[in-house]
N, C-alpha and C positions, 0 to 999 in steps of 0.2 A: 157166930151169933151178931157180933158188931157186924161184920158188913152184911147181914138180914137185912138188922134192924138200921143199916144205911138206907137198904136197896126198899124197903116199906115205905120208907120215909120220904123219898125219891118218887115214888108212887105217886103217893098224896098230893103229895108238892103241887107235880104237875096235874093232877087231875082239879086241882085247885085253881090254876093257873088258867088250864081251858075254860074254866066256867066263870071265872072273872073276864074271859076277852068273851065267848058265849054273850054275857049279860050284856059287855062295852056294844056288840057287834049285832044284836038283836034281842035284847032283852030278855022275858021269859022262855019267850019260844027260843030265843038264840040258848040260854044256860042248859035247858033240856035237851038239844042236838048237842051242846059239846059235852053234857054227864054223859050221855050214849056214845060220844066219840072217846072220851077220856077210858071210857070201861073198856070199848076196843079194843082202842092203844094198849091199854097193859094188858088183856089179853093178847095180843102180837107182839109185844115187845119181851113177853115173857117167854114166849114158842117160836119166835122166826126170826128175830132181830138179830142174831145170829148168821141166819142166812141173807137177811138185808146187807150186812156190811159186807159177806165177803162177793154176792154180786154185785157191790156198790166197785170192788177192784177187780171184778170179774176178775176172781180168782180160782184157778181150778187145781183139783183135787189129785193126789198123787200115790203112788202105791211103792210095796217094797219092789216090783218090776219096772215101773218106768222112771224112779227114783231112790236106788239102791243104797245108795250114799247117803245123802240127806235125811228118808227115811231109818234107816238104819241108825243113825245118829240121834235124830229123835228117838227112837224107841228105845237104846241107851240110855236117854238121859231121865227118858217116861219112870225107865225100871227103877236108875238111880234115887230119882225123888218120890220113889213108892205110889205112882198114879197109873191108873188104866190110862193108855195107849190111845193118842188124841187123832183127830182126822187131821192130816197135813194137806197144806194147799200150797199153792205155789203164785205169786202176782204178778203180773207181766208189768213189771215198773223197774227201772234202772236206779231212780236211788234205792241206798239199800237201808232196807230196815226191817220189821216185820211184827206182829200184832198175836194176841191168843184170845181168841171168843166162845162162848156157851154160855149154857146157863149153868152147869156144875162138872167137877172133875169127867163123871161120866158119860157127859155129851161136851166135849170140849175140841178143840180147833184151834189150832196153831198154824198163821200164814208168815210166809218169809219173801220177800221181791227175788226177782231174775237177778237183782244188783246186789244184796247182801250175799245172793251163793257167788257172786262171782269176787267181789272184793275184798272179801272176808276171808284168812286162812284157815285152818279147820280148828283151831283153837280158839280163836277169836269167834266164829260163828258159834260152836258149843257155849259159847260162856252168852251169848243174845238167847240161844232155843231156849236156855237154861232161865235163863228172867223171864220167859216167854211163862214156861211152865211151874214157875213160881207165883207169876199169877194168877193163875189154875190152883196148885195146892194153897193159896190164901185165899180161894175163891174172891176173887178181886171181880171174874172176870164179868159175872152176870150184873154187878151191879155197872161196868165198863160200857157194857152193850146195850144196857137198858137205857142206860145217858145219853146211848146215841142213837137211840128210835125214837125217841123222846125228841132231841136238840134237830132230828132231821122233820120232826111231824108239824116244831113249831117253826122250822125257817120255811118250810112250805107255805103254812099256815101265813106267815109274814106275806111272803112274794105273790099270796091271789087275794089275801085280802082286801085290796087296792080294787081288784075286780069285782068283786062281788058285791050286789047290791043292799045288800044287808049291810045298815051303818050308813046309809047314803044319806046328806042333807038335802035341804030342800032346792039345791041347784041341781046343775049336770055334775058337777064334781064330786069326788069322793070325801067323807067326813072327813075334816083334820082330826078329828079325832083317832080313825082309820089310817090315817097318814100317821099320825104320833105312834099306833102300836107299830107300823112297818120297819119305820123308819129307827125306832131309837128302844123301845121295850124289847121284842122279840129276838134280839141281837143280843141286848143285855141280858132276858132272862135266859138263853143257851148258853151263853159267858157266864153265867152265873150258876146254872147245872154241872157244868163240866168246873167249877171249881170249887164247887162240893164234894167233888170227889176229892177227897185228902189226897196233897200230892207224898204223904211221908209210902203211899202203899210203892212209890215209884224207889224208896230208900231199902224197903223191908224187900220187895223183888231183887232189888242190885244184890244186900246180903243172902237173900235163901238164893236165889240164884250163881253165886259164886260157889254159896256148899252144893247144889248140885254138882256141878260144873268141875270145882275140886281149882278155880284157878281165878281167885279175885280179880290179879291183872290180866288174864283175857279178855274179861269182858270189861276192864278199864279203857284198856284196846280197842275193843270195838266198841263203845260206845264215844271217844275219841274220835273216830273216822266216821262215824255215820254223822256224827256234829258237822263235822269239815263238809260231809258230801252232803249236806240237806241246805248248806250255803248256796253251794254252786250247783244242784243237781234238783229242783223241785220237784216234787211229787204232783204227776198227771191227777186230778182228781176235779169236781162239780163243785162249785159251791157249797154245796150244802153238803157234801162230805168233808169238806175244809174245815165246817163250823162243827160237822158232830160228831168226827174220827180223831183229830188230832191227840185226845187223851189216852188215845187206845196202844200207839206206839212205843217203845222207849224212848224214842228222842222226837220228838213234834219236826216231822214230815213237812208242815205249813210253818216254820217259827220266824220266817220272816216276810209273811205276806199276809194280805186282807186284814181277818179279823181276829187274828190268832194272835196279833200286837197287841192284843186290847186286854185278852186276859191269860195269864200264862198256865198251864194245864200240866206243864213237869218242874220243877225246881233245875236249880242249876245244874247242867251238868259238868261244868269244873268241880264244881263240890261234890258232889258223884262218884268220878272220877280219884278225888284225894281220897276219899272214905274208902276205895275197892283198894285202892294202891295201902294204905294203912292197914289193911282185913288183910294183904297179902305179907307185909313185914310182920305184923305182933300176931293175926288171927282176930284182932277186936275189930267191929266195926265200929268206927267211930269217926 
């Protein structure tokens, strides 16, 4: 219920943001266009944003036939978590990372990079995939995926606004207000939307994920390896993907690059590791 209310709030917030931008750029006519766009965006983000995210990373669906070991691992973990079997994807990226997406547990997907399949041992990989299944179990995925769609839309609007004839002043150049929206307010709004997803969801997914896989230490070791790899092996993605999807991964794949420096989408990895190791020793996540 808490996550559902958060999702409704975010959808209303972004709708209001689009109306404000439409009014600035085109007056009442701009507001009408923005309202229609916001309604279409809400519809699209609920039903299709997961497909958009998977397409961003050129993720390919795999089955028991062409990826038996990985598929079987996810199947076993889903059974332990009492979840329906999600769709399973592999992302053609060398950086070790993963994410979960979808609108509910019955329509969910988990995706892992080729790099994580190659660089983590079986216990560590189980820990990461259990963490992603925990996001599904906790119903974080709809909020995460909708925010991705909204941030992508805001980013694209900010990129194209400077070329639009609406909102232009009397001269040949764009209206200074449009430039202000493009250079400052749009990236700020995108970062605020991601920050609106409480970072405590990562702590909770760590705790639940450790319970699902049965080893807090395995997840802690995996987080340590992923964090080290992020600094050495950047994820290859568009600027839009960087701004809109960082919050979906267990470790921010763009933590050392661009706009991601301005807004922290994840709690400190070292603190997460310490909490997991304490859970391994004492059975209590704290």
